[in-house]
N, C-alpha and C positions, 0 to 999 in steps of 0.2 A: 473489709478490704474486698475489692471486686475480684471475682474468680479469675478473670483474665490477668489481673496484675499478679495474683499469687502464682499462677502458672508460669508467667514470665520470669518471676524471681527464682522459681525452682529450676527453670531451664538454665538461667545464667549461673546459678549456684553449681549445677552439675558441670557446666563448661569450665568454670573457674577451678573446680577440684581437679578436673582432668588436666588442665593446664599446669597446675601445681605438680601433679604426678609426673608429667612429662619433663618439667623443668628441673628435676632433681639433678644435681651435679654428677658427672661420671666418676666412677671409682678410679682412684690413682693406682695403677698396677704396682707401683713401687711400694705402696703402703698396704697392699693386700696381704693377708695372713697366709703364709705358705702352708700347704698341706704337710702334715707330719710325715717324716721318712718312714717307709715300711720297716718293721722289725720282725724278727723271727718269733713265731708263736712258741710259748713254752711247751716243752715235751713232758708228758706225764710219765714217760719211761726213763727220764734222766735220773741217774744215780748220783745222789749228793755226796760230796767229799769235803775234805779239809779246805778251809779258806773260802768256801762258797758263802755268799751272803743271802740269808733267808729273810723273807717278809712273813711274819707270823701274825695272824689276826685271830683273836678270840672274841667273837661277836658279843657285844655288850660289856666287854671287859677291856677298856682302853689302856689300863695300867699294865695289862699282860700282853698287849699287842705292840708290835714294832719290828724293826730290823735287827738281826743278830747274826754275827759271823760264826761259822763252824770252826772250832779250834783245831789245832794240829793233831789232837788225839781223836778227832772225828766226832766230838760231842760238843754241846753248847749248854751253858747254864740257863736255868729257867726257874722263875719264882715258884716256890712250893715243892718243886720236883728235884732240886739239887742239879743234876746234869741229865741231859737227854741225848742218847746216841742218834746220830744222823748219818754217819758215813756208811755207805753201802745200801742205803734205803732210798726209795723214791719219795717225792713230796707227799704222795697219797699215803704211803706207809708211815711217814712222820706225823701226818695229820691223825692217823689212827692211834699212834703211840700217845700223842698229847691228849687226844680225846679220852682214851681209856684211863690214863693216869690222873688227869684233872677230874674226871668223873668219879674217881675212887676216893670220895671224901672231901673234895675241894669245891667243885662246881656241879650244879645239877644240869645234866644233858648239855655239856658244852659244845658249841658249834665252832669248828676250827678250820682255818684255811692256811696253807703253807705254799709259798711259791719262791722260786729262785730269782733274785733280782740282780745278782752279780755272779757270773760263773768264774771260778778260779781253780777248781780242783782238776779239771780235765783240759787238755790242750793238744794242739797239733803243731807240727813244724811245717813251714812252707819254704821251699828252697828252689833254686834254679832261676829260670827266666820269668820272674814276676817282679813287679815294680817295688814291692815292699816285703822282701823275704824276712821272715821273723817267726817267733813262737806266738801262737794265738790261743786265747781261751776259747773253749769249745762248748757252746750251748748244746743241749741234748738232742736237738733235731736238725743239726747242721748237715748240709749236703756239700758235696765237692764244689759245686758252684758258689755256695755261700762262702766257703773258705777262700776260694780264689778271689772273690770280690773283696774280702777283708784284706787280702794281700795286694790290692790295687789292680788286679787283673794281670794277664800275661803281657810280656813285652813283644815288640815287633820281631825279636829274634827267637821267639818260642818255636819249638818243633811242632809236630803233628799229634803228639800224644802226651798224656799226663800219667805219672806212676804214683800209686798209693802203696806205701810200704807199712805193713802192720808190725809194730814192734814186738819183740819176744817178751814173754811174761817176765816180770822182774826188772825190766830196763826202761819202762815207760817214764817219760818226763826227764830222763837224763840227758837227752840231746837227740838230734835227728837220727833215725834208725839206720844203721848200716848193715845189720843182720836182721832177718825178718822171719816171721812165721810164714808169710806168703805175700806176694806182690800182686797188684791189680793194675793193668794198663787200660786207660780209657782214651778213646779218640777225642782230641781237643775239639774238633768240629762238632762232634755229637754233643759235647758240653755246651758249646756256644749256641747251637741251634735248639737246645732244649730236649734233644732226644735222650740225653743221659743226665737230665736235671735232678733225678731223684736218688743218685748214688750217695749213700750215707758214708760219713767218715766217723771214726771213733777215737777215743782217748789214746794218745801215744802215736797216732799215725804220722807219717812223714809224707808230705805231698811234694813231689819233685817234677818240675817242668823243665825238660832238657832243651838245650839249644838246638835250633833246627839243623838237621843233617842234610848233606848235599851230595849230589852226583855231579860229575863234570862232563860236559859235552864239548868236544873239540873237533878240529879238522874241518871238513867241508859242510859246515852248517852256517846259517845266517847270523846267529848270535851265540858265539862260543862263550863258555864260562860255566859258573856254578848254577845248578838248578835245585831248588828246595826238594828234598826227597820225601816221597809219600810211600807208605807201606804198599807193596805190590806193584810199584811203578815198573813199567816195561821199557824196553829200549825204544819202542815206537813213541811212547808218551814223552820220554826224555828228549828225543830228537824234535818232537813237535813243540815242546816247551822252549827249545832253542831256536825256534823259527823255521825249522825244517831244513831239508838238504838243499844245498846250492846247485846251480846248473852243472857244476863240475863233479858234484858228489854222487855217490852210489848208495842206494838203500840196501844193496846186496853185499857191500864191502864194509862191514862194520865190525869192529872188535871191541871187546871189553877188557880193560886193564884193571886188575884187582890185586890188592895187597892181602895176603893170607899168611898168618904166622910169620910176619915180617918179610915174606918173599913176594916178589912181583910176578904175577901170572898174567898171561895174555891169551885170549882165545877168540875165535870167530863167533859172532853173535847173530841170532835171528831177531826179527822185529818183536817177537812175542816173549823173548827172554826177560825174566824178572831180575831187576837190579838190586844191589845191596848198597847201603850207605857208603859213600866214599869211592864208589866205582867211577871209572873214567870211560866214557863212550867215545870212541874215535871213529869218525866217519871218513873213510878214505875216498880218494878220487876215483872216478871211473877209469877203466882200462881204455886205452886208445884203440 
């Protein structure tokens, strides 16, 4: 075959292959495989308890491997070993127990892996202004943001802070904590922006999202009515949120009406005075 003819065939072959590559049909987005949803990484510090589901792998021993539930007494049955205590131990500690006991006359240098695949023993309660208030199982590395996400996030009526109540010893799991060892308040905005994303929650905690609190701005303002209260809000900020003072109003004739111990109190206010939830700010007209 003439060299020229061979070269011509090679050129057309390359062009044909390129055309085939370009002519591949586009991928139908509706048939594309969705990326798996992110999951919480297991925590090595998680303390196993009753009803947790463990995945135990004894490498090279498929008959000894599988999923097993921790019984209510805090232990689980295991071939050769009768029962193995799990409650109060981390997965790493359970691995060591199995490795030591299996290596004592049953297996030579057993390689063991234990992980929690279903969390049941630890839980938190989420109440208040969330979409799905409920009791939720608690993986060992859960943050406040994780738990709020499980509860469907906060509602539009949520206030500006979230309270974490740590249950007293001996009352965990009985219901939302009403008495506590201590409370923690976290600014909701800090949670949503990621500034407070690493706040950990623990077994027995109650997460409470209160309804938004308000102050009321009335009198000579452009938009009288309720204003969502934020901690540290001043008279000036409340009036500004109400659209500012009208032409008839006076910035120097402002009073705060407050209910304290069931009694109504009224006093003149400066623009820099800090308000309390439920306060009423009354902007009076200018003197003629």
